[in-house]
py3Dmol code that shows the C-alpha trace and the ligand (Angstrom):
import py3Dmol

protein = """\
ATOM      1  CA  MET A   1     102.038 111.440  91.403  1.00  0.00           C
ATOM      2  CA  THR A   2     103.209 112.492  94.826  1.00  0.00           C
ATOM      3  CA  SER A   3     103.954 109.687  97.175  1.00  0.00           C
ATOM      4  CA  GLN A   4     101.577 109.123 100.105  1.00  0.00           C
ATOM      5  CA  LEU A   5     104.086 106.797 101.707  1.00  0.00           C
ATOM      6  CA  ASN A   6     104.877 107.081 105.365  1.00  0.00           C
ATOM      7  CA  LYS A   7     108.363 108.597 105.480  1.00  0.00           C
ATOM      8  CA  ASP A   8     109.343 106.595 108.584  1.00  0.00           C
ATOM      9  CA  ASN A   9     111.434 103.535 107.964  1.00  0.00           C
ATOM     10  CA  LEU A  10     111.668 104.035 104.210  1.00  0.00           C
ATOM     11  CA  PRO A  11     114.163 101.728 102.535  1.00  0.00           C
ATOM     12  CA  GLU A  12     117.242 103.790 101.789  1.00  0.00           C
ATOM     13  CA  HIS A  13     118.347 101.609  98.904  1.00  0.00           C
ATOM     14  CA  ILE A  14     116.114  99.536  96.619  1.00  0.00           C
ATOM     15  CA  ALA A  15     117.501  97.127  94.018  1.00  0.00           C
ATOM     16  CA  ILE A  16     115.290  95.998  91.139  1.00  0.00           C
ATOM     17  CA  ILE A  17     115.535  93.105  88.676  1.00  0.00           C
ATOM     18  CA  MET A  18     113.423  94.293  85.756  1.00  0.00           C
ATOM     19  CA  ASP A  19     112.373  90.899  84.402  1.00  0.00           C
ATOM     20  CA  GLY A  20     109.663  89.827  81.985  1.00  0.00           C
ATOM     21  CA  ASN A  21     110.114  92.175  79.022  1.00  0.00           C
ATOM     22  CA  GLY A  22     110.525  89.294  76.573  1.00  0.00           C
ATOM     23  CA  ARG A  23     107.476  87.354  77.765  1.00  0.00           C
ATOM     24  CA  TRP A  24     105.391  90.534  77.839  1.00  0.00           C
ATOM     25  CA  ALA A  25     106.248  91.138  74.176  1.00  0.00           C
ATOM     26  CA  LYS A  26     105.697  87.494  73.226  1.00  0.00           C
ATOM     27  CA  ALA A  27     102.212  87.549  74.725  1.00  0.00           C
ATOM     28  CA  LYS A  28     101.456  90.412  72.360  1.00  0.00           C
ATOM     29  CA  ASN A  29     103.091  88.685  69.373  1.00  0.00           C
ATOM     30  CA  ARG A  30     105.718  91.392  69.216  1.00  0.00           C
ATOM     31  CA  PRO A  31     109.534  91.168  69.079  1.00  0.00           C
ATOM     32  CA  ARG A  32     111.513  91.068  72.317  1.00  0.00           C
ATOM     33  CA  LEU A  33     112.894  94.558  71.722  1.00  0.00           C
ATOM     34  CA  PHE A  34     109.368  95.914  71.796  1.00  0.00           C
ATOM     35  CA  GLY A  35     109.285  94.599  75.361  1.00  0.00           C
ATOM     36  CA  HIS A  36     112.603  96.194  76.262  1.00  0.00           C
ATOM     37  CA  ASN A  37     111.435  99.551  74.893  1.00  0.00           C
ATOM     38  CA  ALA A  38     108.299  99.279  77.002  1.00  0.00           C
ATOM     39  CA  GLY A  39     110.579  98.339  79.902  1.00  0.00           C
ATOM     40  CA  MET A  40     112.507 101.562  79.487  1.00  0.00           C
ATOM     41  CA  LYS A  41     109.255 103.495  79.971  1.00  0.00           C
ATOM     42  CA  THR A  42     108.587 101.620  83.203  1.00  0.00           C
ATOM     43  CA  LEU A  43     112.143 102.375  84.302  1.00  0.00           C
ATOM     44  CA  LYS A  44     111.491 106.105  83.813  1.00  0.00           C
ATOM     45  CA  LYS A  45     108.266 105.892  85.837  1.00  0.00           C
ATOM     46  CA  ILE A  46     109.891 104.027  88.709  1.00  0.00           C
ATOM     47  CA  VAL A  47     112.848 106.426  88.839  1.00  0.00           C
ATOM     48  CA  ARG A  48     110.425 109.352  89.165  1.00  0.00           C
ATOM     49  CA  ALA A  49     108.345 107.523  91.782  1.00  0.00           C
ATOM     50  CA  SER A  50     111.472 106.730  93.792  1.00  0.00           C
ATOM     51  CA  SER A  51     112.553 110.364  93.758  1.00  0.00           C
ATOM     52  CA  ASP A  52     109.055 111.443  94.814  1.00  0.00           C
ATOM     53  CA  ALA A  53     109.031 108.971  97.683  1.00  0.00           C
ATOM     54  CA  GLY A  54     112.368 110.192  99.020  1.00  0.00           C
ATOM     55  CA  ILE A  55     114.278 106.968  98.355  1.00  0.00           C
ATOM     56  CA  LYS A  56     118.005 107.711  98.398  1.00  0.00           C
ATOM     57  CA  ILE A  57     119.384 105.016  96.061  1.00  0.00           C
ATOM     58  CA  ILE A  58     117.917 102.658  93.465  1.00  0.00           C
ATOM     59  CA  THR A  59     119.891 100.072  91.531  1.00  0.00           C
ATOM     60  CA  MET A  60     118.356  98.831  88.290  1.00  0.00           C
ATOM     61  CA  TYR A  61     119.625  95.628  86.654  1.00  0.00           C
ATOM     62  CA  ALA A  62     119.707  96.543  82.965  1.00  0.00           C
ATOM     63  CA  PHE A  63     122.270  94.142  81.439  1.00  0.00           C
ATOM     64  CA  SER A  64     124.164  91.316  83.089  1.00  0.00           C
ATOM     65  CA  THR A  65     127.535  89.778  82.231  1.00  0.00           C
ATOM     66  CA  GLU A  66     125.478  86.730  81.140  1.00  0.00           C
ATOM     67  CA  ASN A  67     123.165  88.686  78.820  1.00  0.00           C
ATOM     68  CA  TRP A  68     125.847  88.618  76.071  1.00  0.00           C
ATOM     69  CA  LYS A  69     124.556  85.072  75.375  1.00  0.00           C
ATOM     70  CA  ARG A  70     121.424  86.554  73.805  1.00  0.00           C
ATOM     71  CA  SER A  71     121.114  87.036  70.037  1.00  0.00           C
ATOM     72  CA  PRO A  72     123.243  89.825  68.503  1.00  0.00           C
ATOM     73  CA  GLU A  73     120.024  91.634  67.539  1.00  0.00           C
ATOM     74  CA  GLU A  74     118.780  91.662  71.100  1.00  0.00           C
ATOM     75  CA  VAL A  75     122.177  92.664  72.548  1.00  0.00           C
ATOM     76  CA  ASP A  76     122.528  95.507  70.021  1.00  0.00           C
ATOM     77  CA  GLY A  77     118.974  96.587  70.660  1.00  0.00           C
ATOM     78  CA  LEU A  78     119.525  96.703  74.425  1.00  0.00           C
ATOM     79  CA  MET A  79     122.737  98.714  73.968  1.00  0.00           C
ATOM     80  CA  ASN A  80     120.899 101.152  71.706  1.00  0.00           C
ATOM     81  CA  ILE A  81     118.187 101.526  74.336  1.00  0.00           C
ATOM     82  CA  ALA A  82     120.890 102.274  76.913  1.00  0.00           C
ATOM     83  CA  VAL A  83     122.467 104.937  74.666  1.00  0.00           C
ATOM     84  CA  GLU A  84     119.056 106.453  73.988  1.00  0.00           C
ATOM     85  CA  TYR A  85     118.275 106.487  77.702  1.00  0.00           C
ATOM     86  CA  PHE A  86     121.524 108.255  78.580  1.00  0.00           C
ATOM     87  CA  HIS A  87     121.107 110.811  75.779  1.00  0.00           C
ATOM     88  CA  LYS A  88     117.428 111.576  76.092  1.00  0.00           C
ATOM     89  CA  GLU A  89     116.805 111.269  79.799  1.00  0.00           C
ATOM     90  CA  VAL A  90     119.874 112.905  81.245  1.00  0.00           C
ATOM     91  CA  GLY A  91     118.397 116.426  80.894  1.00  0.00           C
ATOM     92  CA  GLU A  92     115.282 115.650  82.915  1.00  0.00           C
ATOM     93  CA  LEU A  93     117.200 113.550  85.433  1.00  0.00           C
ATOM     94  CA  HIS A  94     119.686 116.373  85.913  1.00  0.00           C
ATOM     95  CA  GLU A  95     116.853 118.883  86.438  1.00  0.00           C
ATOM     96  CA  ASN A  96     115.459 116.561  89.084  1.00  0.00           C
ATOM     97  CA  ASN A  97     118.826 116.429  90.877  1.00  0.00           C
ATOM     98  CA  VAL A  98     119.272 112.698  90.105  1.00  0.00           C
ATOM     99  CA  LYS A  99     122.827 111.386  90.144  1.00  0.00           C
ATOM    100  CA  ILE A 100     123.505 108.662  87.565  1.00  0.00           C
ATOM    101  CA  ASN A 101     126.036 106.015  88.467  1.00  0.00           C
ATOM    102  CA  VAL A 102     126.650 103.190  86.010  1.00  0.00           C
ATOM    103  CA  ILE A 103     127.915 100.057  87.737  1.00  0.00           C
ATOM    104  CA  GLY A 104     129.513  97.084  86.019  1.00  0.00           C
ATOM    105  CA  ASN A 105     132.476  96.460  83.765  1.00  0.00           C
ATOM    106  CA  LEU A 106     132.360  99.576  81.607  1.00  0.00           C
ATOM    107  CA  ASN A 107     135.520  98.560  79.742  1.00  0.00           C
ATOM    108  CA  GLY A 108     133.688  95.550  78.349  1.00  0.00           C
ATOM    109  CA  LEU A 109     131.018  97.731  76.736  1.00  0.00           C
ATOM    110  CA  GLY A 110     131.111  99.180  73.213  1.00  0.00           C
ATOM    111  CA  LYS A 111     132.556 102.671  72.818  1.00  0.00           C
ATOM    112  CA  LYS A 112     129.232 104.350  72.060  1.00  0.00           C
ATOM    113  CA  VAL A 113     127.440 103.119  75.151  1.00  0.00           C
ATOM    114  CA  ARG A 114     130.502 103.596  77.371  1.00  0.00           C
ATOM    115  CA  GLU A 115     130.892 107.212  76.261  1.00  0.00           C
ATOM    116  CA  ALA A 116     127.179 107.900  76.717  1.00  0.00           C
ATOM    117  CA  ALA A 117     127.331 106.385  80.227  1.00  0.00           C
ATOM    118  CA  VAL A 118     130.422 108.387  81.220  1.00  0.00           C
ATOM    119  CA  LYS A 119     128.855 111.601  79.906  1.00  0.00           C
ATOM    120  CA  ALA A 120     125.641 110.999  81.866  1.00  0.00           C
ATOM    121  CA  MET A 121     127.674 110.332  85.017  1.00  0.00           C
ATOM    122  CA  ASP A 122     129.822 113.444  84.500  1.00  0.00           C
ATOM    123  CA  THR A 123     126.806 115.678  83.862  1.00  0.00           C
ATOM    124  CA  THR A 124     125.029 114.573  87.013  1.00  0.00           C
ATOM    125  CA  ALA A 125     128.068 113.988  89.262  1.00  0.00           C
ATOM    126  CA  ALA A 126     127.393 116.883  91.628  1.00  0.00           C
ATOM    127  CA  ASN A 127     123.667 116.149  92.082  1.00  0.00           C
ATOM    128  CA  THR A 128     122.458 115.474  95.601  1.00  0.00           C
ATOM    129  CA  GLY A 129     119.051 113.819  95.040  1.00  0.00           C
ATOM    130  CA  LEU A 130     118.244 110.216  94.155  1.00  0.00           C
ATOM    131  CA  VAL A 131     121.275 108.105  93.211  1.00  0.00           C
ATOM    132  CA  LEU A 132     120.359 105.979  90.208  1.00  0.00           C
ATOM    133  CA  ASN A 133     122.720 103.034  89.828  1.00  0.00           C
ATOM    134  CA  ILE A 134     122.311 101.420  86.429  1.00  0.00           C
ATOM    135  CA  ALA A 135     123.877  97.966  86.321  1.00  0.00           C
ATOM    136  CA  LEU A 136     125.263  97.455  82.809  1.00  0.00           C
ATOM    137  CA  ASN A 137     127.554  94.573  81.959  1.00  0.00           C
ATOM    138  CA  TYR A 138     127.227  93.832  85.648  1.00  0.00           C
ATOM    139  CA  GLY A 139     127.789  90.501  87.412  1.00  0.00           C
ATOM    140  CA  GLY A 140     127.969  89.982  91.161  1.00  0.00           C
ATOM    141  CA  ARG A 141     130.779  87.439  90.938  1.00  0.00           C
ATOM    142  CA  ASP A 142     132.649  89.584  88.432  1.00  0.00           C
ATOM    143  CA  GLU A 143     132.359  92.514  90.837  1.00  0.00           C
ATOM    144  CA  ILE A 144     133.807  90.468  93.730  1.00  0.00           C
ATOM    145  CA  ILE A 145     136.718  89.289  91.543  1.00  0.00           C
ATOM    146  CA  HIS A 146     137.322  92.908  90.540  1.00  0.00           C
ATOM    147  CA  ALA A 147     137.407  93.903  94.245  1.00  0.00           C
ATOM    148  CA  VAL A 148     139.784  91.059  95.199  1.00  0.00           C
ATOM    149  CA  LYS A 149     142.143  91.951  92.347  1.00  0.00           C
ATOM    150  CA  ALA A 150     142.148  95.620  93.391  1.00  0.00           C
ATOM    151  CA  LEU A 151     142.927  94.686  97.006  1.00  0.00           C
ATOM    152  CA  MET A 152     145.751  92.402  95.943  1.00  0.00           C
ATOM    153  CA  ALA A 153     147.166  95.072  93.667  1.00  0.00           C
ATOM    154  CA  GLU A 154     147.195  97.417  96.655  1.00  0.00           C
ATOM    155  CA  GLY A 155     149.371  94.831  98.414  1.00  0.00           C
ATOM    156  CA  ILE A 156     147.075  94.249 101.400  1.00  0.00           C
ATOM    157  CA  SER A 157     148.169  91.325 103.581  1.00  0.00           C
ATOM    158  CA  PRO A 158     145.691  88.397 103.681  1.00  0.00           C
ATOM    159  CA  GLU A 159     145.303  88.643 107.493  1.00  0.00           C
ATOM    160  CA  ALA A 160     144.284  92.291 107.225  1.00  0.00           C
ATOM    161  CA  VAL A 161     141.308  91.773 104.893  1.00  0.00           C
ATOM    162  CA  THR A 162     137.954  92.753 106.421  1.00  0.00           C
ATOM    163  CA  GLU A 163     134.369  92.948 105.116  1.00  0.00           C
ATOM    164  CA  GLN A 164     134.827  96.700 104.896  1.00  0.00           C
ATOM    165  CA  HIS A 165     137.769  96.265 102.530  1.00  0.00           C
ATOM    166  CA  ILE A 166     135.628  94.206 100.162  1.00  0.00           C
ATOM    167  CA  SER A 167     132.688  96.641 100.388  1.00  0.00           C
ATOM    168  CA  ASP A 168     135.014  99.553  99.685  1.00  0.00           C
ATOM    169  CA  HIS A 169     136.199  97.973  96.457  1.00  0.00           C
ATOM    170  CA  LEU A 170     132.800  97.156  94.977  1.00  0.00           C
ATOM    171  CA  TYR A 171     131.112  99.342  92.374  1.00  0.00           C
ATOM    172  CA  THR A 172     128.740 100.481  95.145  1.00  0.00           C
ATOM    173  CA  LYS A 173     131.507 101.719  97.456  1.00  0.00           C
ATOM    174  CA  GLY A 174     130.303 104.290  99.932  1.00  0.00           C
ATOM    175  CA  GLN A 175     126.636 103.285  99.490  1.00  0.00           C
ATOM    176  CA  PRO A 176     124.526 101.394 102.026  1.00  0.00           C
ATOM    177  CA  ASP A 177     123.560  97.856 100.942  1.00  0.00           C
ATOM    178  CA  PRO A 178     120.092  97.417  99.412  1.00  0.00           C
ATOM    179  CA  ASP A 179     117.358  97.168 102.046  1.00  0.00           C
ATOM    180  CA  LEU A 180     114.882  95.768  99.565  1.00  0.00           C
ATOM    181  CA  LEU A 181     115.182  93.682  96.405  1.00  0.00           C
ATOM    182  CA  ILE A 182     112.255  93.604  94.003  1.00  0.00           C
ATOM    183  CA  ARG A 183     112.099  91.160  91.114  1.00  0.00           C
ATOM    184  CA  THR A 184     109.284  91.259  88.581  1.00  0.00           C
ATOM    185  CA  GLY A 185     108.421  88.598  86.003  1.00  0.00           C
ATOM    186  CA  GLY A 186     107.644  85.617  88.212  1.00  0.00           C
ATOM    187  CA  GLU A 187     111.114  84.146  88.789  1.00  0.00           C
ATOM    188  CA  SER A 188     112.457  83.840  92.338  1.00  0.00           C
ATOM    189  CA  ARG A 189     116.205  83.990  91.950  1.00  0.00           C
ATOM    190  CA  LEU A 190     119.085  86.458  92.242  1.00  0.00           C
ATOM    191  CA  SER A 191     120.687  85.916  88.826  1.00  0.00           C
ATOM    192  CA  ASN A 192     124.159  87.078  89.938  1.00  0.00           C
ATOM    193  CA  PHE A 193     122.881  90.466  91.151  1.00  0.00           C
ATOM    194  CA  MET A 194     124.664  92.227  94.035  1.00  0.00           C
ATOM    195  CA  LEU A 195     125.672  88.978  95.720  1.00  0.00           C
ATOM    196  CA  TRP A 196     127.802  90.615  98.397  1.00  0.00           C
ATOM    197  CA  GLN A 197     125.477  93.546  99.046  1.00  0.00           C
ATOM    198  CA  MET A 198     122.274  91.465  99.395  1.00  0.00           C
ATOM    199  CA  ALA A 199     123.407  89.527 102.480  1.00  0.00           C
ATOM    200  CA  TYR A 200     120.574  91.005 104.599  1.00  0.00           C
ATOM    201  CA  SER A 201     118.235  92.507 102.001  1.00  0.00           C
ATOM    202  CA  GLU A 202     114.497  91.806 102.138  1.00  0.00           C
ATOM    203  CA  PHE A 203     113.306  90.070  98.954  1.00  0.00           C
ATOM    204  CA  MET A 204     109.997  90.667  97.177  1.00  0.00           C
ATOM    205  CA  PHE A 205     108.820  88.942  94.042  1.00  0.00           C
ATOM    206  CA  THR A 206     105.862  89.600  91.792  1.00  0.00           C
ATOM    207  CA  ASP A 207     104.522  87.777  88.731  1.00  0.00           C
ATOM    208  CA  ILE A 208     103.872  91.104  86.983  1.00  0.00           C
ATOM    209  CA  TYR A 209     106.025  91.558  83.876  1.00  0.00           C
ATOM    210  CA  TRP A 210     108.256  94.625  84.108  1.00  0.00           C
ATOM    211  CA  PRO A 211     106.455  96.656  81.376  1.00  0.00           C
ATOM    212  CA  ASP A 212     103.207  96.262  83.376  1.00  0.00           C
ATOM    213  CA  PHE A 213     104.744  97.170  86.735  1.00  0.00           C
ATOM    214  CA  GLU A 214     102.920 100.192  88.168  1.00  0.00           C
ATOM    215  CA  VAL A 215     103.832 102.809  90.729  1.00  0.00           C
ATOM    216  CA  ASP A 216     100.997 101.822  93.088  1.00  0.00           C
ATOM    217  CA  VAL A 217     102.291  98.229  93.231  1.00  0.00           C
ATOM    218  CA  TYR A 218     105.793  99.583  93.842  1.00  0.00           C
ATOM    219  CA  TYR A 219     104.577 101.713  96.729  1.00  0.00           C
ATOM    220  CA  LYS A 220     102.606  98.743  98.163  1.00  0.00           C
ATOM    221  CA  MET A 221     105.837  96.751  98.186  1.00  0.00           C
ATOM    222  CA  ILE A 222     107.596  99.567 100.020  1.00  0.00           C
ATOM    223  CA  GLU A 223     104.749  99.604 102.559  1.00  0.00           C
ATOM    224  CA  ASN A 224     105.102  95.858 102.972  1.00  0.00           C
ATOM    225  CA  TYR A 225     108.841  96.372 103.579  1.00  0.00           C
ATOM    226  CA  GLN A 226     108.041  99.003 106.220  1.00  0.00           C
ATOM    227  CA  ASN A 227     106.082  96.371 108.152  1.00  0.00           C
ATOM    228  CA  ARG A 228     108.826  93.765 108.125  1.00  0.00           C
ATOM    229  CA  ASN A 229     110.967  93.011 111.131  1.00  0.00           C
ATOM    230  CA  ARG A 230     114.642  92.913 110.171  1.00  0.00           C
ATOM    231  CA  ARG A 231     116.777  91.039 112.654  1.00  0.00           C
ATOM    232  CA  TYR A 232     120.185  90.761 110.929  1.00  0.00           C
ATOM    233  CA  GLY A 233     120.800  87.410 112.580  1.00  0.00           C
ATOM    234  CA  SER A 234     119.813  88.464 116.119  1.00  0.00           C
ATOM    235  CA  ALA A 235     116.953  86.876 118.093  1.00  0.00           C
ATOM    236  CA  GLU A 236     114.887  90.049 118.659  1.00  0.00           C
TER     237      GLU A 236
END
"""
ligand_1 = """\
24
LIG
C 114.875 91.090 81.534
O 113.752 90.712 80.791
C 115.282 92.422 81.133
C 116.479 92.746 80.621
C 117.553 91.762 80.392
C 116.774 94.112 80.192
C 116.209 95.212 81.039
C 116.199 96.438 80.244
C 115.285 97.422 80.309
C 114.158 97.441 81.257
C 115.375 98.575 79.373
C 116.029 99.763 79.989
C 117.456 99.596 79.833
C 118.438 100.495 79.957
C 119.765 100.038 79.557
C 118.354 101.867 80.459
P 113.854 89.436 79.857
O 114.242 89.889 78.498
O 114.798 88.448 80.465
O 112.400 88.932 79.882
P 111.919 87.420 79.757
O 112.424 86.712 80.995
O 110.445 87.557 79.746
O 112.479 86.865 78.493
"""
view = py3Dmol.view(width=600, height=400)
view.addModel(protein, "pdb")
view.setStyle({"model": 0}, {"cartoon": {"style": "trace"}})
view.addModel(ligand_1, "xyz")
view.setStyle({"model": 1}, {"stick": {}})
view.zoomTo()
view.show()
């Protein structure tokens, strides 16, 4: 599907909380992992649609620092889905000039998934198309602590610290902040996602469960964004 979106005022960076996989599966009397597998298919669709629309960066929340509280079966299943995604999709993503960037505490992940993530990043490192940030073992507060520790280790004096210093030590360094946040699944909260970067993002929520999220709804949300007036704290 080629995007019919107006190319003026496109969001440069879209962040997405892919919520509702579990409830989608439950409504069908299926296990939660069935929902996550369906969610991976939606992820593939939305990555393609973002590339087609000329979006520069998307950040997908795949596994948070809090998601370790889920059952071992679900955690293992999600990690296996991540490994499968990196192995199976990297070829097509590479062909489509997509650059994969895994954000989060990679050291806290199992060896298999960490190696698969690093390989996918290495393979696609020189690509110049869509940047696909996949947030894995990611927490917004954890990311800020990581940035503060790095700054302190560099020996910066407290008086010298600026917003730019913090931004430059986040996992998203060098990237513009998200213009638009989309959350599916009916909840209206941030859940520790990109706390620093979302200071001026536009938020959009939908009740649709992530496995049911369709490209036309995605594009409608982008159109809605294009009609919003962003003031960044000014009066005009
Ligand atoms: C939230 O739904 C979803 C997640 C915690 C996982 C998202 C993962 C995918 C979409 C699969 C693709 C993943 C990778 C790693 C490439 P939920 O389980 O919280 O749903 P619920 O609120 O209905 O229970």
